[in-house]
FISE-920898 format. One record per atom (N, C-alpha, C, CB): x, y, z; residue in three letters. Coordinates in steps of 0.02 Angstrom, whole numbers, padded with zeros to 5 digits, always signed. Each point is the difference from the previous one (the first is absolute). Glycine has a CB too. Layout:
N
XYZALA ...
This chain:
295
-05082+02314+02357MET +00017+00036-00065MET -00017+00078+00019MET -00031-00109-00089MET +00076+00153+00062VAL -00009+00071+00010VAL -00043+00026-00057VAL +00111+00012+00060VAL -00167+00019-00036ASP -00050+00035-00045ASP +00020+00066-00005ASP -00091-00068+00027ASP +00125+00094-00086LEU +00027+00068-00009LEU -00057+00041-00027LEU +00120-00038-00020LEU -00178+00007-00009LYS -00052+00033-00024LYS -00041+00028+00057LYS +00004-00069-00101LYS -00008+00018+00153ALA -00035+00031+00058ALA +00023+00061+00030ALA -00025-00105+00021ALA +00099+00122-00028ARG +00031+00059+00026ARG +00005+00054-00054ARG +00064-00070+00082ARG -00089+00055-00142ASP -00011+00046-00058ASP +00073+00034-00009ASP -00138+00025+00024ASP +00190-00066-00018ALA +00074+00020-00016ALA +00035-00050-00037ALA +00005+00063+00098ALA +00053-00040-00129VAL +00045-00052-00026VAL +00068+00032+00013VAL -00081-00050-00093VAL +00125+00001+00110SER +00071+00023+00011SER +00036-00023-00061SER -00003-00005+00129SER +00053+00047-00155THR +00029-00012-00059THR +00082+00007+00014THR -00113+00042-00069THR +00155-00105+00058LEU +00067+00011+00010LEU +00033-00005-00064LEU -00005-00040+00113LEU +00052+00090-00105ARG +00044+00020-00081ARG +00064-00014+00014ARG -00064+00102-00046ARG +00099-00133-00003PRO +00071-00014-00004PRO +00049+00062-00001PRO -00039-00102-00059PRO +00097+00094+00060SER +00057+00049-00023SER -00009+00060+00053SER +00000-00032-00139SER -00014+00018+00204ASN -00010+00056+00046ASN -00052+00053-00010ASN +00110-00021+00013ASN -00152-00010-00052ALA -00059+00051-00015ALA -00045-00005+00065ALA -00002-00016-00139ALA -00032+00072+00151PRO -00043+00005+00061PRO -00047-00052-00002PRO +00010+00117+00008PRO -00034-00134+00061VAL -00052-00052+00010VAL -00055+00046+00002VAL +00063-00096+00064VAL -00123+00086-00100ALA -00052+00033+00003ALA -00069-00028+00022ALA +00067+00051-00075ALA -00118-00015+00098LYS -00062-00019+00022LYS -00049+00040-00045LYS +00040-00027+00121LYS -00093-00007-00152ILE -00051+00018-00037ILE -00058+00006+00051ILE +00046-00055-00108ILE -00074+00106+00123GLN -00055-00002+00057GLN -00066+00018-00029GLN +00081+00033+00091GLN -00129-00074-00083GLY -00060+00013-00039GLY -00042+00059+00031GLY +00000-00124-00034GLY -00058+00133+00011GLY -00051+00055+00026GLY +00011+00062-00024GLY -00012-00053+00096GLY +00045+00058-00155GLY +00013+00072-00033GLY -00056+00022-00032GLY +00112-00019-00020GLY -00112+00078-00017GLU -00058+00017-00038GLU -00009-00031-00067GLU +00008+00098+00059GLU -00065-00085-00079SER -00019-00027-00078SER -00004+00054-00041SER -00066-00093+00033SER +00107+00095-00087LYS +00006+00044-00052LYS -00019-00020-00071LYS +00081+00038+00072LYS -00139-00025-00094GLY -00012-00017-00071GLY -00020-00083-00007GLY +00091+00102-00036GLY -00107-00128+00095GLY -00015-00071+00003GLY +00054-00032+00027GLY -00072+00003-00091GLY +00137+00026+00095VAL +00055-00039+00017VAL +00019+00014+00077VAL +00040+00003-00126VAL -00033-00069+00162HIS +00016+00017+00068HIS +00071+00025+00013HIS -00082-00084+00027HIS +00097+00139+00002MET +00068+00011+00014MET +00022-00020+00071MET -00008+00091-00082MET +00064-00127+00081ASP +00028-00018+00065ASP +00062+00040+00008ASP -00047-00116-00003ASP +00071+00113+00062THR +00055+00043+00030THR +00066-00047+00000THR -00088+00073+00080THR +00137-00055-00111LEU +00071-00036+00012LEU +00041+00037+00041LEU +00000-00049-00105LEU +00029+00025+00151ARG +00049+00036+00039ARG +00062-00059+00025ARG -00105+00098+00044ARG +00159-00070-00027SER +00066-00041+00004SER -00011-00024+00075SER +00089+00072-00090SER -00061-00140+00107LEU -00007-00027+00058LEU +00070+00010+00033LEU -00095-00081-00040LEU +00148+00051-00004GLU +00067-00002+00027GLU +00041+00030-00047GLU -00016-00098+00064GLU +00045+00160-00053GLU +00045+00027-00060GLU +00055-00040-00010GLU -00027+00112+00019GLU +00040-00124-00081GLU +00058-00023-00029GLU +00005-00071+00016GLU +00054+00109+00005GLU -00118-00142+00009GLY +00005-00074+00022GLY +00036-00017+00065GLY +00000-00020-00117GLY +00000+00065+00159LYS +00044-00014+00059LYS -00047+00012+00062LYS +00115+00037-00062LYS -00093-00075+00117ASP -00046+00003+00057ASP +00039+00044+00050ASP -00059-00118-00021ASP +00031+00180+00035PRO +00028+00053+00041PRO +00008-00021+00072PRO -00051+00083-00074PRO +00025-00134+00098ARG +00003-00024+00064ARG +00070-00033+00014ARG -00128-00015-00003ARG +00159-00010-00051LEU +00060-00040+00015LEU +00065+00059+00008LEU -00052-00120-00075LEU +00096+00094+00115SER +00057+00034+00023SER +00047+00016-00060SER -00012-00058+00113SER +00043+00123-00117PRO +00043+00013-00064PRO +00057-00046-00008PRO -00028+00117+00009PRO +00035-00159+00051GLU +00063-00038-00003GLU -00012-00061-00047GLU +00035+00037+00122GLU -00094-00050-00145LEU -00023-00054-00038LEU +00024+00016-00073LEU -00103-00025+00081LEU +00113+00083-00099GLY +00022+00025-00067GLY -00045-00033-00063GLY +00127+00014+00054GLY -00086-00054-00088ALA -00030-00024-00065ALA -00064-00053+00019ALA +00127+00013-00067ALA -00121-00038+00132ARG -00051-00041+00019ARG -00072+00028+00003ARG +00090-00051+00057ARG -00095+00113-00068ARG -00063+00033-00002ARG -00037+00007-00064ARG +00045+00054+00089ARG -00003-00070-00140SER -00016+00012-00069SER -00051-00062-00024SER +00121+00066-00022SER -00175-00041-00014PHE -00054-00057-00020PHE +00019+00002-00087PHE -00120+00023+00111PHE +00145-00071-00130ARG +00018-00003-00073ARG -00017-00066-00034ARG +00092+00079+00026ARG -00126-00070-00092TRP -00023-00056-00038TRP -00038-00054+00035TRP +00094+00026-00065TRP -00150-00012+00093PRO -00045-00053+00017PRO -00033-00043-00049PRO -00014+00068+00083PRO +00018-00140-00085VAL -00013-00033-00048VAL -00058-00048+00001VAL +00109+00023-00012VAL -00123-00047+00086GLN -00062-00044+00009GLN -00018+00016+00064GLN +00026-00093-00073GLN -00095+00070+00091LEU -00033+00012+00062LEU -00030-00060+00022LEU -00017+00112-00025LEU +00011-00116+00090ALA -00036-00053+00037ALA -00044+00025+00059ALA +00095-00076-00032ALA -00157+00055+00040LEU -00044+00017+00053LEU +00002-00056+00058LEU -00075+00065-00088LEU +00090-00040+00141LEU -00007-00055+00060LEU -00012+00041+00059LEU +00081-00090-00047LEU -00144+00065+00075ASN -00021+00022+00064ASN -00014+00078-00002ASN +00068-00096+00054ASN -00100+00117-00106ASP -00020+00069-00013ASP +00052+00055-00009ASP -00091-00035+00061ASP +00162+00002-00070TYR +00048+00042-00014TYR +00026-00010-00067TYR +00021+00006+00114TYR -00005+00037-00151LEU +00033-00012-00067LEU +00077-00001-00005LEU -00099+00053-00042LEU +00120-00099+00019TYR +00076-00011-00001TYR +00026+00013-00070TYR -00005-00088+00092TYR +00069+00123-00092VAL +00024+00019-00067VAL +00069-00031-00005VAL -00068+00112-00007VAL +00075-00143-00051ALA +00075-00022-00023ALA +00029+00061-00041ALA -00028-00135-00009ALA +00080+00172+00049ALA +00024+00061-00025ALA +00077-00026-00031ALA -00075+00089+00095ALA +00080-00106-00153ALA +00060-00031-00031ALA +00046+00053+00001ALA -00056-00081-00073ALA +00053+00137+00052GLY +00040+00054+00004GLY +00032+00009+00061GLY -00065+00045-00076GLY +00029-00043+00127SER +00019+00018+00074SER +00031-00058+00033SER -00095+00081+00009SER +00082-00142-00034HIS +00031-00065+00021HIS -00033-00003+00071HIS +00122+00000-00072HIS -00189+00013+00078GLN -00037-00002+00055GLN -00077-00026-00006GLN +00080+00090+00031GLN -00110-00112+00029ILE -00067-00010+00003ILE -00034+00053+00040ILE +00020-00118-00014ILE -00070+00154-00018TRP -00040+00053+00036TRP -00068-00019+00008TRP +00069+00084-00041TRP -00098-00051+00097ARG -00068-00014+00023ARG -00043+00065-00011ARG +00042-00087+00087ARG -00103+00081-00108ALA -00042+00057+00005ALA -00064-00022+00025ALA +00057+00057-00089ALA -00094-00011+00125ASP -00060-00004+00029ASP -00049+00037-00043ASP +00051-00013+00113ASP -00098-00026-00145PRO -00052+00024-00043PRO -00041+00045+00021PRO +00007-00089-00041PRO -00021+00083+00116TYR -00056+00043+00032TYR +00037+00068+00022TYR -00073-00109+00046TYR +00131+00113-00028THR +00031+00065+00028THR +00049+00028-00059THR -00004-00043+00134THR +00021+00006-00177PHE +00040+00008-00060PHE +00075+00018+00026PHE -00107+00042-00074PHE +00131-00071+00125ASP +00071+00003+00022ASP +00033-00052-00038ASP -00022+00042+00116ASP +00082-00025-00136LEU +00047-00045-00042LEU +00073+00006+00039LEU -00069+00021-00125LEU +00094-00081+00138SER +00074-00002+00034SER +00036-00064-00013SER -00038+00071+00094SER +00100-00070-00091PRO +00036-00056-00010PRO -00007-00054+00047PRO +00068+00070-00052PRO -00074-00127+00042LEU -00011-00055+00051LEU +00067-00036+00016LEU -00120-00018-00043LEU +00159-00011-00012LEU +00053-00039+00005LEU +00048+00028-00050LEU -00065-00099+00041LEU +00130+00086-00016GLY +00056+00013-00060GLY +00035+00062+00019GLY -00068-00051-00099GLY +00139+00058+00088CYS +00034+00049+00013CYS +00013+00048-00062CYS +00043-00074+00092CYS -00064+00041-00152GLY +00011+00047-00059GLY +00058-00025-00037GLY -00046+00099+00058GLY +00087-00138-00030GLU +00059-00037-00036GLU -00022-00058-00039GLU +00074+00033+00088GLU -00049-00041-00155CYS -00012-00059-00028CYS +00052-00054+00024CYS -00053+00063-00096CYS +00013-00107+00126ALA +00033-00053+00035ALA -00049-00054+00034ALA +00092+00087+00020ALA -00065-00149-00004VAL -00062-00039+00038VAL +00029-00017+00067VAL -00057-00059-00107VAL +00020+00094+00151ARG +00017-00006+00066ARG -00063-00018+00054ARG +00097+00084-00037ARG -00097-00123+00076SER -00056+00000+00045SER +00017+00011+00074SER -00052-00074-00082SER +00017+00127+00106ARG +00012+00018+00073ARG +00002-00055+00046ARG -00054+00100-00021ARG +00116-00101+00064THR -00002-00065+00058THR +00004+00044+00066THR +00073-00109-00070THR -00059+00170+00071ASP +00015+00029+00067ASP -00067+00036+00017ASP +00133+00016-00017ASP -00165-00039+00076PRO -00070+00041+00004PRO +00007+00069+00025PRO -00058-00105+00024PRO +00130+00124-00012ASN +00011+00071+00031ASN -00004+00048-00074ASN +00090-00041+00122ASN -00078+00013-00178TYR +00000+00044-00051TYR -00073+00012-00032TYR +00122-00038-00018TYR -00136+00084-00013SER -00064+00027-00028SER -00002-00042-00064SER +00000+00126+00051SER -00066-00126-00082ASP -00008-00029-00068ASP +00029+00034-00051ASP -00093-00042+00034ASP +00114+00106-00030LEU +00019+00043-00051LEU +00090+00001+00012LEU -00134+00079-00003LEU +00153-00114+00051SER +00076-00005+00009SER +00036-00040-00066SER -00020-00004+00139SER +00092+00012-00131SER +00033-00036-00049SER -00006-00075-00004SER +00069+00090+00010SER -00095-00114+00045GLN -00014-00075+00006GLN -00052-00022-00045GLN +00032+00003+00114GLN -00073+00038-00137SER -00053-00031-00043SER +00001+00032-00067SER -00072-00025+00098SER +00076-00010-00156ALA +00014+00025-00063ALA -00037-00044-00042ALA +00110+00049+00024ALA -00131-00016-00083PHE -00024-00035-00065PHE +00032+00023-00063PHE -00106-00012+00053PHE +00101-00030-00100ALA +00041+00016-00065ALA -00056+00002-00053ALA +00118-00059+00033ALA -00145+00114-00046SER -00052+00014-00052SER -00058-00044+00011SER +00086+00035-00083SER -00122-00032+00131PRO -00062-00037+00011PRO -00052+00020-00058PRO +00023-00005+00132PRO -00041-00042-00170THR -00046+00016-00060THR -00063-00034+00004THR +00094+00016-00071THR -00104-00068+00113GLY -00063-00030+00005GLY -00021-00012+00080GLY +00025-00056-00121GLY -00087+00058+00137ILE -00016-00003+00068ILE -00069-00029-00007ILE +00073+00097+00046ILE -00087-00140+00006VAL -00066-00033+00000VAL -00015-00019+00076VAL +00016-00048-00127VAL -00082+00054+00142ALA -00018-00016+00077ALA -00035-00061+00012ALA -00008+00114+00020ALA +00036-00153+00024LEU -00023-00063+00024LEU -00021+00013+00074LEU +00079-00071-00080LEU -00121+00029+00119PRO -00020+00010+00054PRO +00059+00017+00056PRO -00098-00071-00044PRO +00104+00127+00064GLY +00045+00017+00048GLY +00079+00012-00024GLY -00085-00064+00074GLY +00088+00073-00132LYS +00062+00001-00032LYS -00006+00036-00071LYS +00032-00108+00065LYS +00028+00128-00092LEU +00017+00034-00058LEU +00053-00047-00034LEU -00026+00121+00049LEU +00021-00141-00112LEU +00049-00027-00033LEU +00023+00056-00059LEU -00047-00126+00032LEU +00112+00133-00033VAL +00036+00049-00044VAL +00049-00032-00049VAL -00011+00081+00092VAL +00001-00063-00155SER +00060-00026-00048SER +00044+00060-00010SER -00069-00090-00066SER +00132+00075+00055GLU +00053+00047-00006GLU +00028-00012-00072GLU +00027+00003+00130GLU -00023+00045-00169ALA +00026+00005-00073ALA +00081-00009+00005ALA -00102+00086-00041ALA +00133-00039+00088GLU +00070+00004-00003GLU +00040-00073+00029GLU -00020+00141+00015GLU -00015-00161+00036SER +00032-00056+00035SER -00031-00068-00019SER +00026+00077+00095SER -00083-00073-00139SER -00033-00058-00019SER -00015-00047+00061SER +00056+00012-00111SER -00077+00015+00162THR -00031-00034+00059THR -00080+00019+00011THR +00122+00003+00055THR -00140-00048-00002ILE -00071+00007+00023ILE +00007+00014+00075ILE -00054-00083-00089ILE +00036+00141+00111ARG -00001+00019+00068ARG -00065-00009+00041ARG +00085+00076-00039ARG -00083-00087+00097GLU -00063-00005+00039GLU -00003+00057+00051GLU -00003-00127-00013GLU -00057+00157+00021ILE -00007+00044+00064ILE -00064-00028+00035ILE +00057+00113-00053ILE -00044-00149+00112ASP -00042-00035+00030ASP -00011+00049+00068ASP +00039-00125-00060ASP -00106+00150+00065PHE -00010+00050+00053PHE -00016-00037+00065PHE -00042+00088-00085PHE +00039-00152+00082ARG -00010-00040+00062ARG +00069-00011+00037ARG -00103-00060-00056ARG +00153+00073+00022GLN +00083-00001+00024GLN +00007+00072+00021GLN +00056-00094-00087GLN -00065+00121+00147ARG +00013+00070+00013ARG +00072+00016-00005ARG -00097+00004+00071ARG +00143-00043-00040GLU +00062+00017+00009GLU +00040-00001-00067GLU -00013-00040+00118GLU +00001-00002-00166ALA +00031-00005-00049ALA -00055-00026-00061ALA +00113-00017+00080ALA -00147+00064-00106PRO -00048-00022-00045PRO +00028-00013-00073PRO -00082+00063+00072PRO +00139-00034-00088LEU +00026-00003-00063LEU +00048-00065-00011LEU -00011+00131-00002LEU +00002-00172-00052SER +00038-00054-00002SER +00004-00020-00078SER -00033-00034+00125SER +00083-00002-00146THR +00012-00025-00072THR -00029-00061-00012THR +00099+00055-00006THR -00145-00074-00032LEU -00031-00060-00002LEU +00044-00034-00064LEU -00129+00042+00054LEU +00120-00019-00109LEU +00036-00038-00058LEU +00054+00042-00033LEU -00105-00064-00023LEU +00157+00029-00003GLY +00052+00028-00029GLY +00057+00024+00048GLY -00082+00027-00086GLY +00128+00018+00057ASN +00056+00029+00038ASN +00064-00045+00017ASN -00092+00069+00047ASN +00146-00047-00051ASP +00059-00045+00033ASP -00009-00017+00067ASP +00075+00051-00068ASP -00069-00113+00071ARG +00014-00022+00082ARG +00049+00021+00042ARG -00036-00086-00035ARG +00089+00102+00008LEU +00053+00023+00040LEU +00012+00066-00006LEU +00044-00096-00007LEU -00058+00138-00050PHE +00011+00062-00010PHE -00069+00037-00016PHE +00120-00032-00035PHE -00161+00051+00083SER -00070+00021-00010SER +00004+00069-00036SER -00046-00065+00107SER +00105+00098-00106ARG +00005+00066-00037ARG +00011-00009-00067ARG +00042+00052+00090ARG -00024-00108-00115ASP +00015-00014-00078ASP -00062+00012-00032ASP +00088-00089+00013ASP -00090+00132-00062LEU -00072+00002-00041LEU +00014-00041-00070LEU -00041+00130+00051LEU +00092-00162-00061SER +00003-00037-00063SER -00015-00077+00008SER +00086+00087-00039SER -00122-00105+00097ALA -00028-00071+00004ALA -00057-00011-00039ALA +00038-00006+00106ALA -00036+00000-00167PHE -00056-00001-00044PHE +00003-00071-00039PHE +00000+00137-00012PHE -00053-00151-00026GLY -00003-00068-00043GLY -00076-00020-00011GLY +00117-00047+00052GLY -00116-00014-00067ASP -00066-00030-00005ASP +00001-00066+00036ASP -00021+00056-00109ASP -00001-00074+00165ALA +00003-00058+00040ALA -00060+00003+00042ALA +00123-00007-00001ALA -00176-00037-00011ASP -00055-00020+00056ASP +00027-00019+00057ASP -00072-00036-00075ASP +00026+00025+00130GLY +00029-00037+00055GLY -00032+00034+00060GLY +00113-00034-00058GLY -00065+00030+00116TYR -00020+00023+00058TYR +00054+00055+00035TYR -00068-00116+00006TYR +00043+00163+00017ALA +00038+00057+00051ALA +00059+00030-00047ALA -00020-00070+00127ALA +00081+00069-00094ARG +00052+00034-00041ARG +00014-00035-00045ARG +00042+00054+00073ARG -00050-00116-00089SER +00026-00032-00058SER -00035+00022-00070SER +00028-00096+00082SER -00088+00133-00079VAL -00026+00016-00059VAL +00030+00062-00029VAL -00096-00058+00036VAL +00095+00054-00107ARG +00029+00058-00033ARG -00051+00019-00051ARG +00121-00034+00018ARG -00126+00104-00023LEU -00052+00040-00032LEU +00047+00054-00042LEU -00104-00017+00101LEU +00066+00052-00142GLN +00043+00048-00043GLN -00060+00062-00015GLN +00095-00105-00066GLN -00082+00157+00105CYS -00038+00061-00007CYS -00079-00017+00011CYS +00093+00049-00086CYS -00112-00083+00142PRO -00071-00003-00001PRO -00045+00067+00008PRO +00030-00112+00045PRO -00071+00128-00083MET -00031+00069-00002MET -00061+00001+00032MET +00052+00024-00097MET -00091-00077+00106ALA -00072+00009+00023ALA -00018-00062+00044ALA -00034+00067-00110ALA -00018-00057+00148LEU -00029-00057+00036LEU -00079+00014-00004LEU +00108-00019+00083LEU -00141-00036-00069ALA -00068-00002+00003ALA -00030-00059+00052ALA +00007+00050-00124ALA -00045-00034+00165GLY -00028-00053+00050GLY -00041-00057-00040GLY -00011+00094+00096GLY +00031-00147-00067LEU -00038-00064-00025LEU -00048-00030+00066LEU +00111-00034-00094LEU -00082+00033+00148SER -00043-00026+00057SER +00036+00036+00057SER -00039-00123-00048SER +00021+00100+00111ALA +00020+00021+00063ALA +00073-00008+00014ALA -00110-00026+00035ALA +00135-00023-00073SER +00072-00017+00009SER +00051-00006-00066SER -00053-00062+00101SER +00022+00083-00156SER +00031-00007-00062SER -00007+00071-00046SER -00027-00136+00011SER +00069+00146-00063ALA -00003+00054-00049ALA +00032-00017-00058ALA -00006+00076+00081ALA -00017-00037-00133LEU +00022-00016-00074LEU +00058+00052+00002LEU -00121-00038-00069LEU +00171+00016+00030LEU +00066+00044-00005LEU +00023+00003-00078LEU +00042-00037+00127LEU -00029+00098-00137ALA +00024+00011-00071ALA +00072+00002-00002ALA -00099+00064-00028ALA +00135-00121+00017ASP +00069-00004-00010ASP +00020+00031-00064ASP +00000-00100+00066ASP +00015+00166-00062THR -00004+00037-00065THR +00047-00011-00048THR -00045+00076+00057THR +00108-00088-00033TYR +00064-00008-00052TYR +00009-00073-00007TYR +00065+00108+00034TYR -00102-00155+00007ASN +00009-00066-00025ASN -00061-00020-00044ASN +00070-00028+00103ASN -00114+00076-00122HIS -00062-00002-00042HIS -00034-00064+00022HIS +00049+00064-00102HIS -00079-00053+00165LYS -00031-00061+00027LYS -00057+00029+00051LYS +00114-00079-00013LYS -00170+00051+00019VAL -00039+00007+00061VAL -00005-00052+00045VAL -00057+00067-00060VAL +00065-00055+00120LYS +00017-00050+00066LYS -00054+00006+00045LYS +00123+00013-00002LYS -00116-00064+00042VAL -00055-00010+00057VAL +00047+00004+00061VAL -00095-00082-00064VAL +00084+00125+00114LEU +00045+00015+00055LEU -00049-00026+00060LEU +00073+00112-00057LEU -00048-00159+00096GLN -00028-00021+00063GLN +00025+00032+00056GLN -00017-00099-00046GLN -00013+00140+00089ALA +00027+00025+00051ALA +00005-00039+00069ALA -00036+00093-00064ALA +00073-00080+00113PRO -00004-00035+00062PRO -00069+00008+00030PRO +00123+00016+00018PRO -00141-00082+00019SER -00070+00000+00030SER +00001+00030+00061SER -00032-00096-00052SER +00098+00108+00078GLY +00005+00024+00065GLY +00004-00058+00057GLY -00063+00103-00047GLY +00058-00165+00025SER -00004-00046+00054SER +00084-00029-00004SER -00151-00033-00009SER +00189+00054-00025THR +00065-00012+00008THR +00051+00025+00043THR -00035-00017-00086THR +00053-00020+00132PRO +00038+00038+00058PRO +00078+00029-00018PRO -00070-00084+00084PRO +00091+00120-00053GLY +00071+00021-00029GLY -00003+00048-00059GLY +00042-00112+00033GLY -00012+00080-00090ASP +00009+00032-00060ASP -00072+00013-00029ASP +00117-00055-00018ASP -00128+00113-00002PRO -00073+00018-00025PRO +00007-00016-00077PRO -00032+00101+00093PRO +00090-00112-00123ALA +00001-00005-00068ALA +00003-00078-00016ALA +00057+00120-00012ALA -00055-00161+00061ALA +00002-00075-00017ALA -00050-00031-00040ALA +00049-00005+00095ALA -00105+00034-00092ALA -00062-00020-00025ALA -00010+00035-00078ALA -00049-00012+00134ALA +00088+00070-00152ALA -00011+00037-00052ALA +00017-00041-00065ALA +00021+00103+00073ALA -00060-00095-00124SER +00025-00044-00054SER -00035+00038-00067SER +00011-00126+00080SER +00024+00110-00140VAL -00027+00035-00065VAL +00009-00057-00052VAL +00036+00129+00030VAL -00086-00137-00070SER +00001-00042-00060SER -00029+00031-00059SER -00005-00092+00070SER +00022+00062-00128ARG -00021+00021-00067ARG -00073-00012-00016ARG +00114-00025-00035ARG -00154+00073+00016LEU -00069-00012-00023LEU +00013+00001-00081LEU -00070+00062+00110LEU +00099-00005-00135ALA -00003-00004-00076ALA +00056+00038-00022ALA -00121-00011-00012ALA +00146-00004-00047GLY +00058+00029-00033GLY +00053-00046-00006GLY -00028+00105+00041GLY +00057-00099-00106SER +00055-00055-00002SER +00070+00024+00021SER -00063-00054-00094SER +00058+00122+00104GLY +00066+00038+00022GLY +00033+00025-00063GLY +00021-00073+00106GLY -00045+00067-00163LYS +00027+00033-00062LYS -00038+00055-00011LYS +00039-00097-00050LYS -00010+00154+00020ARG -00025+00052-00014ARG -00042-00005-00067ARG +00092+00051+00067ARG -00155-00047-00071GLY -00030-00005-00061GLY -00075+00010+00010GLY +00092-00075-00043GLY -00135+00050+00000TYR -00077+00013-00006TYR -00028-00063-00023TYR +00009+00123-00030TYR -00040-00160+00077ARG -00035-00067-00019ARG -00056-00027+00048ARG +00110-00028-00051ARG -00163+00024+00031ASP -00054-00031+00040ASP +00008-00073+00010ASP -00073+00084-00042ASP +00044-00119+00086GLY +00007-00077+00012GLY +00006-00017+00064GLY +00050-00014-00096GLY -00030-00041+00109ALA +00013-00030+00067ALA +00049+00031+00042ALA -00029-00098-00047ALA +00020+00094+00105GLY +00038+00056+00050GLY +00070-00004-00015GLY -00079-00010+00098GLY +00122-00050-00102ALA +00064-00007-00009ALA +00020+00022-00064ALA -00003-00083+00075ALA -00040+00078-00129GLU +00023+00019-00064GLU -00020+00061-00025GLU +00004-00104-00019GLU -00044+00149+00062ALA -00014+00066-00023ALA +00047+00047+00001ALA -00094-00023+00029ALA +00094+00070-00067GLU +00058+00053+00012GLU -00024+00078+00018GLU +00070-00076-00088GLU -00036+00104+00130PHE -00012+00075+00018PHE +00061+00031-00022PHE -00074-00015+00102PHE +00060+00083-00111ASP +00059+00051+00006ASP -00006+00065+00050ASP +00019-00038-00121ASP +00012+00018+00182GLU +00004+00040+00048GLU -00073+00008+00028GLU +00105+00052-00051GLU -00135-00097+00082PRO -00069+00005+00030PRO +00004+00050+00058PRO -00032-00122-00031PRO -00019+00170+00044ARG +00009+00045+00058ARG -00063-00005+00038ARG +00080+00078-00058ARG -00131-00038+00042GLY -00059+00011+00037GLY -00037-00061+00005GLY -00004+00112-00034GLY -00026-00132+00098LEU -00045-00054+00000LEU -00063+00009+00039LEU +00096-00065-00016LEU -00147+00029-00001CYS -00068+00001+00026CYS -00036-00064+00004CYS -00002+00107-00043CYS -00022-00128+00096VAL -00023-00068+00012VAL -00091+00006+00010VAL +00135-00037+00065VAL -00158-00008-00115ASP -00066-00011+00002ASP -00021-00057+00034ASP -00003+00057-00094ASP +00000-00058+00162GLY -00010-00057+00037GLY -00057-00047-00013GLY +00052+00066+00074GLY -00104-00036-00089LYS -00066-00041-00019LYS +00015-00033-00065LYS -00084+00080+00056LYS +00110-00044-00104GLY +00016-00027-00061GLY +00052-00040-00016GLY -00049+00081-00018GLY +00087-00086+00074GLY +00058-00047-00001GLY +00055+00016-00053GLY -00080-00087+00042GLY +00090+00151-00057GLN +00048+00033-00043GLN +00039+00054+00032GLN -00072-00026-00090GLN +00127+00037+00060ALA +00035+00068+00004ALA +00015+00035-00068ALA +00052-00043+00105ALA -00047+00105-00094PHE +00015+00045-00058PHE +00064+00023+00011PHE -00111+00034-00020PHE +00159-00021-00034VAL +00067+00009+00003VAL +00012+00056-00054VAL +00027-00123+00044VAL +00001+00181-00018CYS +00030+00051-00047CYS +00063-00028-00025CYS -00049+00097+00059CYS +00045-00126-00130ASP +00067-00026-00031ASP +00028+00063-00034ASP -00039-00128-00024ASP +00079+00173+00054SER +00019+00058-00012SER +00038+00008-00067SER -00004+00011+00120SER +00052-00051-00145ASN +00032+00015-00060ASN -00040-00034-00059ASN +00115+00010+00062ASN -00163-00044-00047ASN -00040-00039-00048ASN -00069+00046-00013ASN +00053-00125+00046ASN -00054+00183+00000HIS -00054+00051-00006HIS -00072-00037-00009HIS +00088+00085-00055HIS -00095-00136+00106CYS -00063-00030+00002CYS -00015-00026+00072CYS +00012-00030-00124CYS -00076+00008+00130ILE -00025-00029+00068ILE -00006-00070-00011ILE -00063+00099+00039ILE +00095-00136+00003ARG -00004-00071-00009ARG -00045-00032+00058ARG +00118+00002-00059ARG -00140-00057+00047THR -00044-00037+00054THR +00036-00063+00016THR -00113+00046-00041THR +00106-00069+00110VAL +00032-00054+00028VAL -00054-00035+00039VAL +00113+00056+00002VAL -00126-00116-00027ASP -00044-00049+00043ASP +00046-00016+00069ASP -00065-00061-00116ASP +00026+00071+00171LEU +00042-00006+00066LEU -00004-00071+00019LEU -00023+00119+00043LEU -00017-00168-00076ARG +00011-00063+00013ARG +00041-00046-00044ARG -00098+00022+00051ARG +00095-00002-00112THR +00044-00037-00056THR +00068+00040-00022THR -00115-00051-00047THR +00113+00115+00055GLY +00058+00042-00031GLY -00015+00013-00073GLY +00086-00052+00079GLY -00138+00039-00102GLU -00010+00007-00080GLU +00002+00077-00001GLU -00080-00112-00034GLU +00110+00141-00026VAL +00010+00069-00009VAL -00042+00010-00066VAL +00123+00012+00060VAL -00160+00052-00064GLY -00025+00016-00048GLY +00003+00086-00009GLY -00066-00118+00012GLY +00039+00152-00064THR +00014+00071-00008THR -00081+00029-00011THR +00139-00014-00059THR -00146+00070+00091LEU -00063+00030-00015LEU +00009+00033-00066LEU -00032+00016+00121LEU -00022-00015-00160LYS -00008+00024-00062LYS -00029+00072-00001LYS -00011-00119-00035LYS +00053+00158-00007ILE -00016+00073-00002ILE -00062+00000-00049ILE +00129+00050+00022ILE -00183-00010+00001LYS -00055+00013-00041LYS -00002+00076-00017LYS -00062-00099+00051LYS +00061+00105-00114GLU -00011+00070-00027GLU -00061+00027+00018GLU +00064-00023-00090GLU -00060+00092+00099LYS -00065+00035+00018LYS -00051-00009-00070LYS +00069+00099+00090LYS -00133-00112-00075GLY -00046-00002-00048GLY -00005-00067-00027GLY +00018+00113-00021GLY +00025-00155+00040VAL +00006-00069-00038VAL -00046-00047+00045VAL +00131+00016-00051VAL 
């Protein structure tokens, strides 16, 4: 775990090509208020070390979710169609994977870099860290991608969804549980870790919360063969209803948070303007009650 407090500093990432900034502790105290220093790290959200030929691939736009793995911070930059990586100790920020084009492609030629046109994402909106890997949900392609750092030559693959024959087709969406490429999702917006090999998935436009089982790494050949997804809660009908998993209703669930000890998940039910609870064992759905101040 990265201890930012020990370094007395915080790294701030801003969308829409805003500068990346660092707040450095140790400033003066005026009137009892501690004054820190704010300075720009990467002007216009770009990495100056990259070659000019990369063009738009240098842009850092619309970061939407973060994941921490092995002391690095990984960013799903939906507007850039890329995954970026930040070092919380040195405050360096740079693109890791993706050429910047909205597409579904996984690098197969080891002679090409990870920012080449062979690697592409389509609005990555969710990211979660599992041991040795990252899972990424893509809103535009309705797919789940995997970045496996143990696979050095071809770390990026498509686990769930996408057209089997036409991988560049972004219209292969729907609602079908199952395995590998037979799965159909619709604009999955968020992920949250459940275990070392599973994650919770907000299948946003299908109005469901699902469980994603990632490959264990023991399957030879096709890394997607063991990947699967199944419904935990949500009837698939847009609405608002508490109750048993398959009978409950959501209206575009987005943000997710898992309480492993308590055995439940919290879901941002965006169009119902509320926070829902989901029992991870039974799928039972409830709603947090709003308590007025002073009541």
